[in-house]
C-alpha positions as CSV (number, residue, x, y, z in Angstrom):
1,X,-18.3,-12.9,-6.8
2,X,-19.7,-12.5,-3.2
3,X,-20.0,-15.3,-0.7
4,X,-23.3,-17.0,0.0
5,X,-24.7,-16.1,3.4
6,X,-24.0,-19.5,5.0
7,X,-20.3,-19.1,4.5
8,X,-20.4,-16.0,6.7
9,X,-20.4,-18.1,9.9
10,X,-17.2,-20.0,8.7
11,X,-15.1,-16.9,8.0
12,X,-13.4,-15.1,10.9
13,X,-11.5,-12.0,9.8
14,X,-9.4,-9.9,12.3
15,X,-5.9,-8.4,12.8
16,X,-2.5,-9.5,14.1
17,X,-2.6,-7.9,17.5
18,X,-4.8,-5.2,18.9
19,X,-2.8,-3.0,21.2
20,X,-1.2,-0.4,19.0
21,X,-1.0,3.3,20.0
22,X,-1.3,4.5,16.4
23,X,-4.7,2.9,16.2
24,X,-5.9,5.6,18.7
25,X,-7.7,8.0,16.4
26,X,-8.4,6.0,13.3
27,X,-9.8,3.0,15.2
28,X,-10.0,3.5,18.9
29,X,-11.1,6.6,20.9
30,X,-8.5,7.8,23.4
31,X,-10.4,6.6,26.4
32,X,-11.4,3.1,25.1
33,X,-10.1,-0.2,26.5
34,X,-8.5,-1.7,23.4
35,X,-9.3,-5.4,23.7
36,X,-12.8,-4.8,25.0
37,X,-13.6,-2.6,22.1
38,X,-11.8,-4.7,19.6
39,X,-13.8,-7.8,20.6
40,X,-17.1,-6.0,20.2
41,X,-16.2,-5.3,16.6
42,X,-14.2,-8.4,15.5
43,X,-14.7,-12.1,16.4
44,X,-11.1,-13.1,16.3
45,X,-7.5,-11.8,16.7
46,X,-4.1,-13.3,16.3
47,X,-1.9,-12.9,19.4
48,X,1.4,-11.7,18.0
49,X,3.2,-11.0,21.4
50,X,3.5,-14.7,22.2
51,X,6.1,-15.0,19.5
52,X,8.5,-12.8,21.5
53,X,7.9,-14.3,24.9
54,X,5.9,-16.9,26.7
55,X,2.6,-15.4,28.0
56,X,1.9,-15.4,31.8
57,X,-1.1,-17.3,33.1
58,X,-2.6,-14.0,34.4
59,X,-2.4,-12.5,30.9
60,X,-4.2,-15.4,29.3
61,X,-6.9,-15.5,32.0
62,X,-7.4,-11.7,31.7
63,X,-7.9,-11.6,28.0
64,X,-10.2,-14.6,28.2
65,X,-12.4,-12.8,30.7
66,X,-12.5,-9.6,28.6
67,X,-13.9,-11.0,25.3
68,X,-17.4,-12.5,24.5
69,X,-18.0,-16.2,24.5
70,X,-17.8,-16.7,20.8
71,X,-14.5,-14.8,20.4
72,X,-11.5,-16.8,19.1
73,X,-7.8,-16.1,19.8
74,X,-5.3,-17.6,17.4
75,X,-1.9,-17.7,18.9
76,X,1.6,-17.6,17.5
77,X,4.2,-20.1,18.9
78,X,7.1,-18.5,20.8
79,X,10.3,-17.9,18.7
80,X,12.2,-20.0,21.3
81,X,10.5,-23.0,19.8
82,X,10.6,-22.0,16.1
83,X,13.7,-19.8,15.7
84,X,15.9,-20.6,18.6
85,X,15.5,-24.3,18.9
86,X,14.4,-24.7,15.3
87,X,11.7,-27.1,16.2
88,X,14.4,-29.6,17.3
89,X,12.7,-32.2,19.5
90,X,16.1,-33.2,20.9
91,X,16.7,-29.7,22.2
92,X,13.4,-29.6,24.0
93,X,11.1,-27.9,21.4
94,X,8.2,-30.2,22.4
95,X,8.8,-29.6,26.1
96,X,8.5,-25.8,25.4
97,X,5.4,-26.4,23.3
98,X,3.7,-28.4,26.1
99,X,4.6,-25.6,28.6
100,X,3.1,-23.1,26.2
101,X,-0.1,-25.1,25.7
102,X,-0.5,-25.5,29.4
103,X,-0.7,-21.7,29.8
104,X,-3.4,-21.5,27.1
105,X,-5.7,-23.9,28.9
106,X,-8.1,-21.1,30.1
107,X,-8.7,-20.2,26.4
108,X,-9.2,-23.8,25.5
109,X,-11.6,-24.5,28.4
110,X,-13.7,-21.5,27.4
111,X,-13.7,-22.6,23.7
112,X,-11.9,-19.3,22.8
113,X,-8.7,-20.9,21.4
114,X,-8.5,-20.7,17.6
115,X,-5.5,-21.9,15.6
116,X,-1.8,-22.2,16.7
117,X,0.6,-20.6,14.2
118,X,4.0,-22.2,13.7
119,X,5.8,-19.3,12.0
120,X,8.9,-20.9,10.5
121,X,12.3,-19.1,10.5
122,X,13.5,-17.8,7.1
123,X,15.5,-20.9,6.4
124,X,15.5,-23.2,3.4
125,X,13.8,-26.6,3.5
126,X,17.0,-28.5,3.4
127,X,18.2,-26.9,6.6
128,X,15.4,-27.9,9.0
129,X,13.0,-30.2,7.2
130,X,13.9,-33.2,9.4
131,X,13.3,-31.1,12.5
132,X,10.0,-29.9,11.2
133,X,8.9,-33.4,10.3
134,X,9.8,-34.8,13.7
135,X,8.1,-31.9,15.4
136,X,4.7,-32.1,13.7
137,X,4.6,-35.9,13.9
138,X,4.7,-35.5,17.7
139,X,2.1,-32.8,18.3
140,X,-1.6,-33.3,19.2
141,X,-3.3,-32.5,15.9
142,X,-6.6,-34.0,17.1
143,X,-6.8,-31.6,20.0
144,X,-5.4,-28.4,18.4
145,X,-5.5,-26.8,15.0
146,X,-1.9,-26.1,14.0
147,X,-0.9,-23.9,11.1
148,X,2.5,-23.8,9.4
149,X,3.7,-20.5,7.8
150,X,6.8,-20.8,5.6
151,X,9.2,-18.0,4.9
152,X,11.2,-19.5,2.0
153,X,10.1,-20.7,-1.4
154,X,12.0,-24.0,-1.1
155,X,9.2,-25.3,1.2
156,X,6.5,-25.0,-1.5
157,X,6.6,-28.5,-2.8
158,X,4.5,-31.7,-2.9
159,X,6.6,-33.4,-0.2
160,X,5.8,-30.7,2.3
161,X,2.1,-30.4,1.4
162,X,1.7,-34.2,1.7
163,X,3.3,-34.1,5.1
164,X,1.0,-31.3,6.3
165,X,-2.0,-33.2,5.0
166,X,-1.0,-36.4,6.7
167,X,-0.9,-34.6,10.1
168,X,-3.8,-32.2,9.4
169,X,-1.5,-29.2,9.8
170,X,-2.9,-26.2,7.9
171,X,-0.8,-24.5,5.2
172,X,-0.7,-20.7,5.9
173,X,-1.9,-18.8,2.9
174,X,-0.1,-15.4,2.6
175,X,-0.3,-12.1,0.8
176,X,3.3,-10.7,0.7
177,X,6.1,-9.8,-1.8
178,X,8.2,-13.0,-1.0
179,X,5.8,-15.9,-1.6
180,X,2.8,-16.5,-3.9
181,X,-0.7,-16.8,-2.4
182,X,-1.1,-20.5,-2.8
183,X,-4.6,-21.8,-1.9
184,X,-3.5,-25.1,-0.4
185,X,-5.9,-26.8,2.0
186,X,-4.1,-29.4,4.3
187,X,-6.0,-29.2,7.6
188,X,-9.5,-28.8,9.1
189,X,-9.1,-25.1,9.1
190,X,-7.6,-22.5,6.7
191,X,-5.5,-19.6,7.7
192,X,-4.7,-16.4,5.7
193,X,-2.3,-13.7,6.7
194,X,-2.2,-10.4,4.8
195,X,1.3,-9.0,5.5
196,X,1.1,-6.1,3.0
197,X,2.9,-5.4,-0.3
198,X,5.1,-2.6,0.8
199,X,8.9,-2.2,1.0
200,X,11.0,-2.1,4.2
201,X,8.8,-3.2,5.8
202,X,6.1,-5.1,3.9
203,X,3.4,-4.3,6.5
204,X,3.7,-0.5,6.2
205,X,1.0,-0.8,3.5
206,X,-2.7,0.0,3.0
207,X,-4.5,-2.4,0.7
208,X,-6.6,-0.7,-2.0
209,X,-10.1,-2.0,-2.4
210,X,-9.4,-3.5,-5.8
211,X,-6.6,-5.6,-4.1
212,X,-9.0,-6.8,-1.5
213,X,-11.7,-7.7,-4.1
214,X,-9.1,-10.1,-5.7
215,X,-9.4,-12.2,-2.5
216,X,-13.2,-12.6,-2.5
217,X,-13.4,-15.6,-4.9
218,X,-10.3,-17.1,-3.2
219,X,-11.8,-16.9,0.2
220,X,-15.0,-18.4,-1.1
221,X,-13.1,-21.3,-2.6
222,X,-11.2,-22.0,0.5
223,X,-14.0,-21.6,3.0
224,X,-16.1,-24.1,1.1
225,X,-13.6,-26.8,1.9
226,X,-12.8,-26.2,5.6
227,X,-14.6,-26.0,8.9
228,X,-13.3,-22.5,9.7
229,X,-11.3,-19.9,7.8
230,X,-9.2,-17.5,9.9
231,X,-7.9,-14.4,8.2
232,X,-5.6,-11.8,9.8
233,X,-4.2,-8.4,8.5
234,X,-0.7,-7.8,9.8
235,X,-0.3,-4.3,8.2
236,X,-0.7,-2.7,11.5
237,X,0.9,0.7,10.8
238,X,-1.4,3.8,11.3
239,X,-4.5,1.6,11.6
240,X,-4.3,0.1,8.1
241,X,-5.0,-3.4,9.5
242,X,-8.4,-2.8,11.1
243,X,-9.5,-0.7,8.2
244,X,-8.6,-3.4,5.6
245,X,-10.1,-6.1,7.8
246,X,-13.4,-4.2,8.1
247,X,-13.4,-3.5,4.3
248,X,-12.9,-7.2,3.7
249,X,-15.9,-8.1,5.9
250,X,-18.0,-5.6,4.0
251,X,-16.8,-6.8,0.6
252,X,-17.7,-10.4,1.6
253,X,-21.2,-9.2,2.5
254,X,-20.9,-10.4,6.1
255,X,-20.2,-7.2,8.0
256,X,-22.7,-6.4,10.7
257,X,-24.0,-2.9,11.6
258,X,-21.4,-2.4,14.3
259,X,-18.6,-3.3,11.9
260,X,-20.0,-1.0,9.2
261,X,-20.3,1.9,11.6
262,X,-16.7,1.5,12.8
263,X,-15.5,1.2,9.2
264,X,-17.1,4.5,8.4
265,X,-15.4,6.0,11.5
266,X,-12.0,4.8,10.2
267,X,-12.7,6.0,6.6
268,X,-13.7,9.4,7.9
269,X,-10.6,9.7,10.0
270,X,-8.3,8.8,7.1
271,X,-10.0,11.3,4.8
272,X,-9.5,14.1,7.4
273,X,-6.0,12.9,8.2
274,X,-5.0,13.3,4.5
275,X,-6.0,17.0,4.6
276,X,-4.1,17.5,7.8
277,X,-1.1,15.8,6.2
278,X,-1.3,18.2,3.2
279,X,-1.5,21.2,5.5
280,X,1.5,20.0,7.5
281,X,3.8,18.9,4.6
282,X,2.6,21.2,1.8
283,X,4.4,24.4,2.7
284,X,7.8,22.6,2.9
285,X,7.2,20.8,-0.4
286,X,6.2,24.0,-2.1
287,X,9.3,25.7,-0.9
288,X,11.4,23.1,-2.6
289,X,9.8,24.0,-6.0
290,X,9.8,20.3,-7.0
291,X,6.8,19.5,-9.1
292,X,7.2,15.8,-8.7
293,X,7.2,16.0,-5.0
294,X,4.1,18.2,-5.1
295,X,2.2,15.7,-7.3
296,X,3.3,12.8,-5.1
297,X,1.4,14.3,-2.2
298,X,-1.8,13.4,-4.0
299,X,-1.0,10.2,-5.9
300,X,0.8,7.0,-4.9
301,X,3.7,5.5,-6.8
302,X,1.8,2.8,-8.7
303,X,-0.9,5.2,-9.8
304,X,1.7,7.7,-10.8
305,X,3.5,5.1,-13.0
306,X,0.2,4.3,-14.7
307,X,-0.5,8.0,-15.1
308,X,2.8,8.5,-16.9
309,X,1.9,5.6,-19.2
310,X,-1.5,7.2,-20.1
311,X,-0.5,10.8,-20.6
312,X,-0.3,10.3,-24.4
313,X,-4.0,9.5,-24.2
314,X,-4.9,12.9,-22.8
315,X,-6.9,15.3,-25.0
316,X,-7.3,18.9,-23.9
317,X,-10.3,20.7,-25.4
318,X,-10.2,24.0,-23.5
319,X,-7.5,25.6,-21.4
320,X,-7.7,29.1,-19.9
321,X,-7.5,31.2,-16.8
322,X,-10.8,29.9,-15.5
323,X,-11.3,26.4,-16.9
324,X,-9.5,23.3,-18.1
325,X,-11.5,20.6,-19.9
326,X,-10.3,17.4,-21.5
327,X,-10.4,13.6,-21.5
328,X,-8.2,10.7,-20.7
329,X,-9.3,7.8,-22.8
330,X,-13.1,8.1,-22.6
331,X,-13.2,9.8,-19.1
332,X,-14.0,13.4,-18.8
333,X,-12.1,15.9,-16.6
334,X,-13.0,19.4,-15.8
335,X,-10.9,21.7,-13.6
336,X,-12.5,25.0,-12.6
337,X,-10.0,27.5,-11.2
338,X,-12.8,30.0,-10.3
339,X,-14.9,27.5,-8.4
340,X,-11.8,25.6,-7.2
341,X,-13.1,22.2,-8.2
342,X,-12.0,19.1,-10.1
343,X,-14.8,17.0,-11.7
344,X,-14.1,13.5,-13.0
345,X,-16.0,10.3,-13.7
346,X,-13.8,7.2,-13.4
347,X,-14.6,4.6,-10.7
348,X,-11.2,5.0,-8.9
349,X,-11.9,8.8,-8.6
350,X,-15.2,8.1,-7.0
351,X,-13.4,6.2,-4.2
352,X,-10.7,8.7,-3.7
353,X,-12.3,12.1,-4.3
354,X,-13.7,12.4,-0.8
355,X,-10.2,12.0,0.6
356,X,-8.9,14.6,-1.9
357,X,-6.5,12.1,-3.6
358,X,-5.9,11.7,-7.3
359,X,-6.6,8.8,-9.5
360,X,-4.3,7.9,-12.4
361,X,-6.3,10.0,-14.9
362,X,-6.0,13.2,-12.9
363,X,-2.3,12.4,-12.6
364,X,-2.1,12.1,-16.4
365,X,-3.7,15.5,-16.9
366,X,-1.1,17.1,-14.6
367,X,1.7,15.4,-16.3
368,X,0.4,16.4,-19.8
369,X,-0.3,20.1,-19.1
370,X,2.4,22.7,-19.5
371,X,4.6,22.3,-16.5
372,X,4.0,25.9,-15.4
373,X,0.3,25.5,-15.5
374,X,0.4,22.2,-13.5
375,X,2.8,23.7,-11.0
376,X,0.7,26.8,-10.3
377,X,-2.5,24.7,-10.1
378,X,-0.9,22.2,-7.6
379,X,0.5,25.2,-5.7
380,X,-3.0,26.6,-5.3
381,X,-4.6,23.2,-4.4
382,X,-2.0,22.6,-1.7
383,X,-2.2,26.1,-0.2
384,X,-6.1,26.1,-0.3
385,X,-6.8,22.4,0.2
386,X,-9.9,23.1,2.3
387,X,-11.5,25.3,-0.4
388,X,-10.9,22.8,-3.3
389,X,-13.8,20.5,-4.1
390,X,-13.1,17.1,-5.7
391,X,-16.4,16.3,-7.4
392,X,-18.1,13.2,-8.8
393,X,-20.6,14.1,-11.6
C-alpha cells in the first residue's frame, strides 16, 4: 500500500495558500512569520492569491527570497485570463499571460517555479472549448508545466484528454463533490487538488484518515508515470489543510522529523480544541434539552447515520447505576459511571478517543439505550468533560 522510498522525491505535498489567520494556533505560533515557517515544513505551496489579482514584482521577489532553494511555488493564473476573458486569444488572454509570466521570472530563475494552474470557469465544454484549444496551442509548454482544472463534467471526454496530451498540459486530478477523481496523466507532471467533501462550501471539511488512505495507491500509480507529482489541500478552514497535508505525507511514509513534529502539534491542538468547544457549546445545548443535538457534539453526521443503521446489532449484558456493558457486532463497550470512563476496542475509536469523540459503535449504544439513560449520561459527560476518560483497552 505504501510508496517505495524512491518515489518520495517525486511527490510534493502542500496546501493552497499559507497566510490564514485561523492557522494561528493549530499550525502557526502567534509570533511566527508564516511563509518562513511554512517553507521549513513543506516543500511546495500553491499561490491562490494570484487568481484574484496580478502579483507585484516585489511580492514575487520577496517570497522567492524567503524560502529554501529546493522549494516550489505552483501558481494559479489570474481570473482576468480564465474567467473574464475566457482564455480568448482575440481579447488579449495571451498578452495577459505573458505579462503574468514576466512577473514570475524571479521564481523561474531560482528554479522555484512549480506548475501553472489554469483553473477553468464553471462553464460547459461547448461554451469555450475553441477558446481553450486556441489558448493552449499558443502557450510555451516546453518552458512551463501548465495544468488544466475543469469545473464541469462535460470536459471529461477523450477529445479534451487527447488535446491535453498533445500539448503536454497536465489534467488536474481533484477530490470534490462535483467531479470524480480521474487519474489521467497528460503532461510531464501530475497535479492533485483536495478541495474537501463538505457542503457550502466544499472546503470547510477535514479529511478523515481512512479517506486519505484511499489516495495512497492512487498517488503511487500516478507518481510512477510522471517527473513530479504536486498535491495541494484546499480545505483551509481552521487549519484542516496543513493537518491533512502532513497526515498524507506520514501515510505515504515520506514525512521527515520536522513534519512529524509539526503534525503532532496540530493533532494536540485539535484534541484540546474539541474539549474547549464542548465547554463553550455544551451548556447551551443542554439547556435546549435536545438529545440529538447533545449527541451531535461528539459524532459527525456520517458516523451518526452508520450508528443508526447498526443500533439493531447492539447487545446489552449489564445496565445499572454504576456500569453499562455490551457489544456492537463483535466489539466490546464498557461505560463506567463511577470511574467516568468509556472503554471500547474498535480501530476508529482508537483514533478518536484521545480527542474525546465518538465512533459509530459508541453512537449506536447511545441510540439503543433508553432515552432517559442516554440523556443523563450525555449530560454528565458534557458537564464534566475533563473528568471523563475515553479508554482504549
